[in-house]
C-alpha positions as CSV (number, residue, x, y, z in Angstrom):
1,M,-17.2,49.1,57.5
2,V,-19.7,46.6,56.2
3,A,-19.9,48.6,53.0
4,L,-16.1,48.5,52.6
5,L,-16.0,44.8,53.1
6,G,-18.8,44.4,50.6
7,T,-16.9,46.5,48.1
8,V,-13.7,44.5,48.6
9,S,-15.6,41.2,48.3
10,G,-17.2,42.4,45.1
11,V,-13.9,43.5,43.6
12,T,-12.2,40.3,44.6
13,F,-15.1,38.2,43.0
14,L,-14.8,40.2,39.8
15,L,-11.1,39.8,39.7
16,G,-11.4,36.1,40.3
17,F,-14.3,35.6,37.8
18,A,-12.9,37.9,35.0
19,P,-9.4,39.0,35.9
20,P,-7.8,41.7,33.7
21,A,-5.0,40.6,31.3
22,S,-2.3,42.1,33.4
23,L,-3.4,40.0,36.4
24,R,-3.8,36.9,34.3
25,L,-0.2,37.3,33.0
26,L,1.0,37.8,36.6
27,W,-0.8,34.6,37.7
28,R,0.6,32.6,34.9
29,R,4.2,34.0,34.9
30,P,5.6,30.8,36.6
31,E,3.9,28.6,34.0
32,Q,5.1,30.8,31.2
33,I,8.6,30.4,32.4
34,R,8.2,26.7,32.6
35,M,6.7,26.6,29.1
36,Q,9.6,28.6,27.7
37,D,12.0,26.1,29.3
38,A,9.9,23.3,27.8
39,I,10.1,24.9,24.3
40,G,13.8,25.1,24.6
41,E,14.0,21.4,25.6
42,L,11.9,20.5,22.6
43,M,15.0,21.0,20.4
44,A,16.6,18.1,22.3
45,A,13.7,15.7,21.8
46,T,14.6,12.8,19.6
47,N,11.2,11.0,19.1
48,D,7.5,11.6,19.3
49,A,7.0,10.3,22.9
50,D,9.9,12.6,24.0
51,V,8.3,15.6,22.4
52,A,4.9,14.9,24.1
53,A,6.5,14.3,27.5
54,R,8.4,17.6,27.4
55,V,5.5,19.8,26.2
56,L,2.2,18.5,27.5
57,P,2.7,18.9,31.3
58,P,3.6,22.6,31.1
59,M,0.9,23.2,28.5
60,A,-1.7,21.7,30.8
61,S,-0.4,23.7,33.7
62,M,-0.6,27.0,31.8
63,V,-4.3,26.8,31.0
64,G,-5.3,25.0,34.2
65,A,-6.3,21.8,32.4
66,R,-6.7,18.5,34.2
67,A,-5.6,16.4,31.2
68,I,-4.3,17.0,27.7
69,A,-3.7,14.6,24.8
70,L,-2.0,15.0,21.4
71,E,-2.9,12.8,18.4
72,W,-2.0,12.5,14.8
73,T,-4.6,13.2,12.1
74,D,-5.5,9.5,11.9
75,G,-6.3,9.4,15.6
76,T,-3.1,7.7,16.6
77,L,-2.1,8.9,20.1
78,I,1.3,10.7,20.3
79,G,1.2,11.4,24.0
80,T,-1.0,12.3,27.0
81,Y,-0.9,14.0,30.3
82,G,-3.6,13.1,32.8
83,A,-6.8,11.1,31.9
84,I,-9.2,12.3,29.3
85,D,-12.8,11.5,30.3
86,E,-15.0,11.9,27.3
87,T,-18.2,11.7,29.4
88,S,-17.3,14.6,31.7
89,G,-18.6,17.2,29.3
90,D,-15.6,19.5,29.8
91,V,-13.5,18.3,26.9
92,A,-12.4,20.7,24.2
93,R,-10.5,20.0,20.9
94,W,-8.3,21.9,18.5
95,E,-7.4,20.9,15.0
96,L,-3.7,21.4,14.3
97,P,-1.9,21.1,10.9
98,F,-0.5,17.7,12.0
99,G,-3.3,16.3,14.2
100,R,-5.5,17.1,17.1
101,L,-5.2,18.6,20.6
102,T,-7.7,17.4,23.2
103,V,-8.0,19.3,26.5
104,R,-10.0,18.4,29.6
105,T,-10.6,21.7,31.4
106,S,-10.8,22.3,35.1
107,T,-13.7,23.8,37.0
108,F,-11.2,25.4,39.3
109,A,-9.2,27.1,36.6
110,P,-9.3,30.9,37.0
111,F,-10.0,31.6,33.4
112,F,-10.2,29.7,30.1
113,G,-11.0,31.8,27.1
114,D,-9.9,33.0,23.7
115,E,-6.4,33.8,24.9
116,E,-5.9,30.3,26.2
117,R,-7.1,28.9,22.9
118,K,-4.7,31.0,20.9
119,L,-1.9,30.0,23.3
120,L,-2.7,26.3,22.8
121,T,-2.9,26.7,19.1
122,A,0.5,28.5,19.0
123,L,2.1,25.9,21.3
124,G,0.6,23.1,19.1
125,S,2.2,24.6,16.0
126,L,5.6,24.7,17.8
127,T,5.0,21.1,18.9
128,G,4.4,20.2,15.3
129,L,7.7,21.6,14.3
130,A,9.4,19.7,17.1
131,L,7.7,16.5,15.9
132,D,8.9,17.1,12.3
133,R,12.4,17.6,13.7
134,A,12.2,14.4,15.8
135,R,11.0,12.5,12.7
136,L,13.9,13.8,10.6
137,F,16.3,13.0,13.3
138,A,15.0,9.4,13.5
139,Q,15.2,9.1,9.7
140,E,18.8,10.4,9.8
141,R,19.7,8.0,12.5
142,A,18.2,5.1,10.7
143,A,20.0,6.1,7.5
144,H,23.3,6.3,9.4
145,E,22.7,2.8,10.9
146,M,22.0,1.5,7.4
147,L,25.2,3.0,6.1
148,L,27.2,1.4,8.9
149,R,25.5,-1.9,8.3
150,A,26.2,-1.6,4.5
151,D,29.8,-0.8,5.2
152,E,30.1,-3.8,7.5
153,L,28.5,-6.1,4.9
154,K,30.9,-4.7,2.3
155,N,33.9,-5.4,4.4
156,Q,32.6,-8.9,5.2
157,F,32.0,-9.4,1.5
158,V,35.4,-8.4,0.4
159,A,37.1,-10.4,3.2
160,L,35.0,-13.5,2.3
161,A,35.6,-13.2,-1.4
162,A,39.4,-12.8,-0.9
163,H,39.5,-15.7,1.5
164,E,37.1,-18.1,-0.2
165,L,38.2,-17.5,-3.8
166,R,41.9,-17.9,-2.9
167,S,41.5,-21.5,-1.8
168,P,39.7,-23.0,-4.9
169,V,41.6,-20.9,-7.3
170,G,44.9,-21.9,-5.8
171,A,43.9,-25.6,-5.8
172,I,42.7,-25.4,-9.4
173,Y,46.0,-23.8,-10.5
174,G,48.1,-26.4,-8.7
175,L,46.1,-29.4,-10.0
176,S,46.0,-28.1,-13.5
177,E,49.7,-27.4,-13.5
178,T,50.5,-30.8,-12.2
179,I,48.3,-32.5,-14.8
180,T,49.8,-30.4,-17.6
181,L,53.5,-30.8,-16.6
182,R,53.5,-34.3,-15.2
183,G,50.4,-36.0,-16.6
184,D,52.4,-38.4,-18.8
185,Q,54.5,-39.4,-15.8
186,L,51.5,-40.3,-13.5
187,A,49.7,-43.7,-13.1
188,P,46.2,-43.8,-14.5
189,E,44.7,-43.9,-11.0
190,Q,46.7,-41.0,-9.9
191,L,45.7,-38.9,-12.9
192,E,42.0,-39.9,-12.3
193,E,42.3,-38.8,-8.7
194,L,43.8,-35.4,-9.7
195,Q,41.1,-34.9,-12.3
196,S,38.4,-35.7,-9.7
197,S,39.9,-33.2,-7.3
198,L,40.1,-30.6,-10.0
199,T,36.4,-31.1,-10.9
200,L,35.4,-30.7,-7.2
201,Q,37.4,-27.5,-6.9
202,I,35.8,-26.1,-10.1
203,R,32.3,-26.9,-8.8
204,R,33.2,-25.2,-5.5
205,L,34.4,-22.1,-7.3
206,R,31.3,-22.0,-9.5
207,E,29.0,-22.3,-6.5
208,L,30.9,-19.5,-4.6
209,V,30.8,-17.2,-7.7
210,E,27.1,-17.8,-8.1
211,Q,26.5,-17.0,-4.4
212,L,28.5,-13.8,-4.7
213,L,26.5,-12.8,-7.8
214,D,23.2,-13.6,-6.0
215,L,24.2,-11.4,-3.1
216,S,25.1,-8.5,-5.4
217,R,21.8,-8.7,-7.2
218,L,19.8,-9.0,-4.0
219,D,21.6,-6.1,-2.4
220,A,21.0,-4.0,-5.5
221,E,17.3,-5.1,-5.5
222,A,17.9,-6.1,-9.1
223,V,16.0,-9.4,-8.8
224,V,12.9,-9.3,-11.0
225,I,10.2,-11.9,-10.2
226,R,8.4,-13.3,-13.3
227,P,5.8,-15.9,-12.3
228,Q,4.8,-18.6,-14.8
229,R,2.7,-21.6,-14.5
230,V,4.8,-24.8,-13.8
231,R,4.3,-28.3,-12.7
232,V,5.9,-28.3,-9.3
233,R,7.1,-31.9,-9.2
234,D,8.7,-31.7,-12.6
235,R,10.6,-28.6,-11.6
236,L,11.7,-30.0,-8.2
237,E,12.9,-33.1,-9.9
238,E,15.2,-31.0,-12.1
239,I,16.5,-29.2,-9.1
240,V,17.2,-32.5,-7.2
241,D,18.9,-34.0,-10.3
242,S,21.2,-31.0,-10.6
243,V,22.2,-31.2,-6.9
244,S,22.5,-35.0,-6.6
245,P,25.8,-35.4,-8.6
246,L,27.4,-32.8,-6.2
247,E,26.4,-34.6,-3.0
248,S,26.5,-38.3,-2.3
249,V,23.4,-38.2,-0.2
250,P,20.0,-39.9,-1.2
251,I,17.4,-37.2,-1.9
252,G,13.7,-38.3,-1.9
253,L,10.8,-36.4,-3.5
254,E,7.2,-36.5,-2.3
255,V,5.0,-34.2,-4.5
256,D,1.7,-34.8,-6.3
257,P,2.4,-35.0,-10.0
258,S,-0.7,-32.8,-10.8
259,L,0.4,-30.0,-8.5
260,E,0.8,-26.7,-10.4
261,A,1.6,-23.2,-9.3
262,E,2.4,-19.8,-10.8
263,L,5.9,-18.8,-9.6
264,D,9.3,-17.6,-10.7
265,V,11.3,-20.6,-11.8
266,E,14.7,-19.1,-11.2
267,A,13.8,-18.0,-7.7
268,L,12.5,-21.5,-6.9
269,D,15.7,-23.0,-8.2
270,R,17.9,-20.7,-6.1
271,I,15.9,-21.2,-2.9
272,V,15.3,-25.0,-3.1
273,S,18.8,-25.8,-4.3
274,N,20.4,-23.9,-1.4
275,L,18.0,-25.7,1.1
276,I,18.9,-29.1,-0.3
277,L,22.7,-28.4,-0.3
278,N,22.3,-27.2,3.3
279,A,20.5,-30.4,4.3
280,C,23.1,-32.6,2.5
281,R,26.1,-30.9,4.1
282,Y,25.0,-30.3,7.6
283,G,22.3,-32.9,8.2
284,R,22.1,-36.7,7.8
285,P,20.4,-38.8,5.1
286,P,17.8,-39.3,3.9
287,V,17.0,-35.9,2.7
288,L,13.3,-35.5,1.7
289,V,11.8,-32.7,-0.4
290,S,8.0,-32.4,-0.3
291,A,5.5,-29.8,-1.6
292,A,1.8,-29.0,-1.2
293,K,-0.5,-26.1,-1.9
294,E,-2.8,-24.7,0.9
295,H,-5.1,-21.7,0.6
296,G,-3.2,-20.2,-2.4
297,T,0.2,-20.7,-0.9
298,L,2.8,-23.2,-2.1
299,R,4.8,-24.9,0.7
300,V,8.0,-26.7,-0.1
301,T,9.7,-28.5,2.7
302,V,13.3,-29.8,2.8
303,Q,14.1,-31.9,5.8
304,D,16.9,-34.3,7.0
305,R,17.5,-36.7,9.9
306,G,20.5,-35.0,11.4
307,P,20.9,-33.5,14.8
308,G,19.1,-30.3,13.9
309,V,20.1,-26.7,14.5
310,P,21.3,-25.9,18.1
311,M,18.7,-23.7,19.7
312,E,21.1,-21.0,20.7
313,F,22.1,-20.7,17.0
314,V,18.5,-20.4,15.6
315,P,18.3,-16.6,15.9
316,Q,21.4,-16.2,13.7
317,L,20.5,-19.1,11.3
318,F,19.6,-16.9,8.3
319,D,22.3,-14.2,8.9
320,R,25.0,-13.8,6.2
321,F,28.3,-15.6,6.9
322,A,26.8,-17.2,10.1
323,R,28.0,-20.7,10.8
324,S,27.6,-22.7,14.0
325,G,30.4,-24.4,15.7
326,A,29.2,-27.8,14.4
327,S,29.1,-26.7,10.8
328,A,32.4,-24.8,10.7
329,A,34.4,-27.8,9.6
330,S,32.0,-28.6,6.7
331,P,32.4,-27.0,3.2
332,G,30.4,-23.9,2.7
333,T,30.4,-20.1,3.1
334,G,27.4,-19.5,5.4
335,L,25.6,-17.7,2.6
336,G,23.1,-20.4,1.3
337,L,20.3,-19.8,3.8
338,A,20.6,-16.0,3.7
339,I,20.3,-16.1,-0.1
340,A,17.4,-18.5,0.1
341,R,15.4,-16.3,2.4
342,S,16.3,-13.1,0.4
343,Y,15.0,-14.7,-2.8
344,A,11.9,-15.9,-1.0
345,R,11.1,-12.4,0.3
346,A,11.7,-11.0,-3.2
347,H,9.0,-13.4,-4.3
348,S,6.7,-12.2,-1.4
349,G,7.4,-15.4,0.4
350,E,9.4,-16.7,3.4
351,V,11.7,-19.4,4.5
352,T,11.4,-20.7,8.1
353,Y,13.1,-23.4,10.2
354,R,11.6,-25.9,12.6
355,P,12.9,-29.1,14.2
356,A,11.8,-32.2,12.3
357,A,10.2,-35.2,14.0
358,P,11.5,-37.4,15.4
359,Q,14.8,-35.6,14.7
360,G,16.5,-33.5,12.2
361,A,16.0,-30.0,10.6
362,A,13.1,-28.9,8.4
363,F,13.2,-25.8,6.3
364,E,9.9,-24.7,4.8
365,L,9.5,-22.3,1.8
366,S,6.2,-20.5,1.5
367,L,5.4,-18.8,-1.8
368,P,2.2,-17.3,-3.2
369,A,1.1,-19.8,-5.7
370,S,-0.6,-17.4,-8.1
371,A,0.6,-14.5,-10.2
372,A,-2.0,-12.2,-8.7
373,A,-0.4,-12.6,-5.3
């Protein structure tokens, strides 16, 4: 009887220490079913984290691991199941085509050998395919969202052009016809008033056409930045002089006459002129333009003494066609700030807003002040 018990104990020990393949398959049958289900679910994963969440738990369960982690080749973590303790001494790694698999084995696992390694390698390859699929899905979704956004912008563009062009074109046609047909019948002051209105509408039409052309160039990424060395004050004076006749608002300039920078003149003109027009139309005088260079960056600030931008509208301030309730009654299209920021970014710069002290709005343009930047 004792011998029989000893024999049974020995066989049981051998089976537990080095079970045959058939017994190992039987033990792991539930985990294999779970893994098959997980592989099937991988086809529904839409991102990297989703792939890791679906595959790592059953993968760890199949080989009796306490923890398992999946990383990209550069070491960036994709996902983890359990805690990997690098000091425990029971951590194994497998290099995969797309990254690395780290497994913390368990001292209580019935067996962990070549078959388990082959299994993990095979599952890792399947996981790589799932990650590729998830990445392609994300790219397709992003492309679809971009197409929807582009279509929305196109519809807005067409609607804006049709609406905004109709008004100045109609006014120009009516004024010019009146002057042509009845000019000799009008008093001098009436004729002067009509001519002044005609000039104003022509300027409005010119500004709108330039903005629409700017948008088309920016959308097509056809803006080429060609930096050249310029005296900043001289250039800003030209911009202020070109805007002053259009707006009856005093515009001050505070710039060191010796300040120089290497920048694209056309981009600077587009940005600063839009910022000045915005300050003149929606702020209050005086409007002040200042500039300085700090650590290789040119900073041009345009500020006014108006009420500033409502805080709830700040997140939409640089969106195309965005106009707050307070500015809706003023002339403009809601494109100036969007164009200014787009030109700044094409120049590797930025346009930002902050409240001015003690009151008003301040828009700051930051541009690299050297061609190397």
